[in-house]
N, C-alpha and C positions, 0 to 999 in steps of 0.2 A: 438380567444380563444387559450391560450397557455397551453401546457401539459408537465409534466415530466412523462414518461412512465416507470413503473416497469413491465417488460414483462416476462412471463413464457410461454415457447413454448414446444410443444410435439415433441418427437423424440429421437434418440440416437446418441451420438458422441462417436465413439470407439477410444480408444488409439491406435496409430500406432507407430511403432518404426522408428527411424531416421537412422538406419544403419542395415546392414544385420545380423551382429552377435547378435543383440538384438531382433530378431524376436521371439525367444522363450519366451521373457518376455512381449510380446505384451499385454496379458491379465492377467499379474501377479497381477496388482493392479489397479482395478477400471475402470469405464467407466462413462462418463457424461450421466445422464438421465435427459432430459429436462421435466419439469413439465407442464402438459396440462392445462394451464389457462392463462388469460390475463386480465389486468386491468390498468387503468390510474389514475393519480392524477391530478385533474383539477386545473389549475392555472388561476384565473380570469383575471388578467391583470398585467402589469409590475410594478405596484405600490403596489400590494398586498404583504403582508408578506409571502404569499405562493409561490411567484414567485422564480424560480430557474434560475439564469442567467448562471451558469456554475459550474460544480463540480470540486473541486481541490483535495479532498481526501474523503475517506469514510471508515467506520468501522461498526462493529456490537457489540451488547452487549450479555450477557448470555441468554437473553430471545429472541434473534433473531430480535431485532429492528435494523433498519439501520439508520446510521447517515451520513449526507452529508455536507461537507464544501462548502458553496456557496460563490465563490470569488467575485460575483457581489453585492449581498445584504449584504455581510460581516457578515454572521451568520452561525450557524450550525442547520440543520433541522433534526428532528427525525421522522422516519416512522415506523409504527408497521408492524407485519407480513403480514397484509392484504394490505399494501401499503398506509395506511391512515396516513397523517401527524398528529402527536400528540403533538409536542412541537417544539419551536425554542429557541436556546441558543445564548446568546449574548445580550448586552445592548446598541447596536448601535455603530456608528463609533466614534472613539475618543481614547484618551490615558488613560482614567480613568479605575478603576477596572471593569472588565467584558466587556470593550469596545474593539473593534478590529480596527486595521489599515490595516492589510493584513493577515487574517487567512489562514493557509496553511495546517494544519494537525490536526486530532482529534483522541482521544483515550477515551475509557470508562472503568472504573474499575468495580469490582464485586459488588459494592454498587450502581452502576448507576450514579456515578459522571462523569462529562464530562470534559476532558482536551483538551484545544485548544491552539496550538502553533501559534504565530503571528510573521511572518518573518520581518515585518517592525519595530516593537518595541522590538523584542527579548523576548517578554513576554509570559508566560504560564498562562492562566486564567483557573481556576478550578471552575466548577459549580456543585451544587447538582441537583437532578432530577427536581427541581422546578425552575431552572434557577436563583438560588441565588448564588452569588460569595462566595465561602468558602475558597479560597486561591489564591495567585498569587505570582509569582516570575519572575525575569528577568535572562535569560541565558546570558553567557558572549560570545556568538557567535550567528550567525543567524540560528535559528532552521528551519529544513525542514521536519522532520518526528518525531513523538512522539508515544511511546508505554508505557503502565503502567502495572505492575504486581499485584499480589494479595495483597501484603502489601503496595501498593500505591507508590512503588519506580518507578521513571520515567527514561526512557532511551530516549535520544535525539541524532539525527544525523543531521548535518547541511550541508550547502553549503561549500565544502572544500576550495574554493578560499578565504574564509573569516577567516580561522584559520589554524594553523599548528598542527602537532602531531596526536595522535590517533583520530579516526573518531567518536567513540561512547562515550557519556558522561552519567554518571548515577547520578541522584539526589535523595536524601532520606530526609525524614522528621526528623528534630532534636527534642530535648525535648521540644522546644517552638513552635512546629508545623510550622516550617519554612523549606523550601526546601534548601538543601545545596549540592553542587557537591561533590561526594565522590571519584569516580574513573573515569579514561578514559581508553578505550581499543579499539581494532580494528585497527590494523596497516594498513596504506595505502599500496596499491599494489606495489610490487617490479618489477623492470624490465620494467617499462613503464614510459612515460613522465608525471609525476604527475602534473606538472605545466600546461600542456596542458589539462589534464583531468579536473583540477580545472577551467580553463578558459572556458571549455565547459559547465560549470554549472551543471555537473552531480550530482545526489543525490542518494546515496545508500538507500536500503530498510531495514526495521527492522520488525520482528514479534516475538511473544513469544509463548511457549507452556504452558500447564497447570501447569508445574513445575517451570515456571519462567525462563527457559532457553531462551537465546537470539539468534535468527537466523538473520544473516546479509548477504544480497545479494549485492555484489559489482556491481556497474553500469557497470564498465569495468575495467579489463578483467573479463571473466566469472569465478566467484567463489562464493560459498556459505559456510558460516562458522556458527558453532554452539558454543556458549559460555555458561558457567554457569551464574547464576545471578550475580556473582561477577567478571565476565569478564575473566574467565579462558577458553582457547580454548579447546573444546572437540573434534570436528571433522571439517573437511573442505572437500569440493568437488569441482573439476573443470574438465572440459573436453574441447576438441577442438571443436569449433563451426565454420563451414566453412564460414559463412557469417560475422563473427565478424571482424571488421576492426578498426585500430587505428583512433582516431580523427585526423583531418587534418585542416590546415589553407587554406582558399580559397584565391582567388586573392585580396580580400579586407581585408585580415587579420582576417577574422571571423572564429572561430573554428566551423567546421562541424563534426557532429558525425552521422554515418550511421548505427550503431548497438549498442546493449547493453542490460543490464537487467533492466526491468522496474518495476517489482513487485514481491512480495514474500508472499506466504500463507502457514501456517503450517496446515497440514492435520491431522495426528495423529502419535504417536510414533516418529520416526525420519524421517518421510516422509513429504516432502514439495513440493509445486508447485512453480516453478520459471518462471516468465513471461519475455520473451525476445522479442526484436523487430529488424527489419531491415528496412532500407529505400533504395529504388531502385533509379535508375538514373532519374526516373520521379517523385521523391519525394513522392512515394506511400509507405505507411507503411504496414507492415505485422507483426502480433503478433503470437508468439508461446508460448505454455505452457509446460514446462518440468516437469515431475514427477520424483523426486529424493529420493532415500532412503539413507540418510546420514550414517546410521549405517553400512549398507552393502557396501556403496560407489558405488551404482549402479544407472545408468540412466534407469528408468523403461519404460518410453515412452514419447511421445511428441504429442501434439495436435496443429494443425495450423488452423487459421481462413480461409486459402485458401481452404483447403479440407473439411471444415465443414460449419455449419451455424453460427459460432461465429460472433458476430457483428463487422463489419468493423470499424476500428478506436476506438476500445474499449480499452482505455489506463488505466482505473482505475479498481482496483480489491479489493474485500474483501471476507471474508469467515466467516460463523457462526459456532456455536458448533455442528450443525447438518450436517455440511459439505455441506451446500448450498453455492454456489459460485456466487458472484455478479460481473458483468462486466459493468462498466459505460462508457459512452462517452458523449461528448459535441456537436458533429456535426454528421449529419446535424441538429439534435435537441438533447436536453438533454434527455437521456434515461438510464435506468439501467435494464440489463438483468439478470435473476436469473436462476441458474442451480443447480441441486443436484448431488453430487458426490457419486456414489454407489460403495463401495468397496466389493470385494468378493474373495473367495478362490477357485482356480481351482479344 
């Protein structure tokens, strides 16, 4: 019997500061409060539509439902707040409307429509809540991440080795209900070997706030940017991270990266959680979660899986409107851990 587990565990994970001068900010914003419950979603067998072979991306909707891109079954599965699977999006493998060749990212708008980016075909398929295809278009680059705002404008970021220029592309509906690219923004990082970064296959992260502002987390070097919906830079934040290292070529000419930013979640106001990683000499991964106030330009605190019960190898993240945080992993088995983020004032 195979299972995907959505696990909610009891306990507290307290924010700790990463440097001495930040100790006074240790409890300034929030703590992780793990919810005392546990349940599993039963997967009958590998040939069932319920089977989840591996999560590639996940997101939530306004009602707190969770959506997982399954790269093995080539579909998107929807789970309700109780962890029950309620729908599957996608019309099978193929190149037709609603079909997937290699789905990589998912977004959901305020009406419950589901947007799926396919990296092999460059297509964006859009489904209504009943898994009916309501729109489709093809991007002019390989998409890697997709987000959508309240007026159904789409922001895409791709694999930078496949295109030049700014990193983020915005698509809007025209008068004939067709998606057209309108602007590009998000300059590539300066002072680093961008060709090497591109060869490393890095993908930056995007998220939105309730006003439609776009938050961009660069994979490397460490930087978080905030843009208006029209691509105007509002704020940026960076700090020195001791374990961040430039990508390097190994003896076989393969690009190795040992650190970078892996995920981005908007909390509220100008506060975001940025997920970082490092890989040690034994190829062991460690993940960190930075809490940043972009408006104040402050690093509030950092949470590490080493000092807590955060799941080892939890590389995928999502957040819902109630500030529940989901951390997913694919090994040793497919699991999603759910935490609540409780903010408070000293």
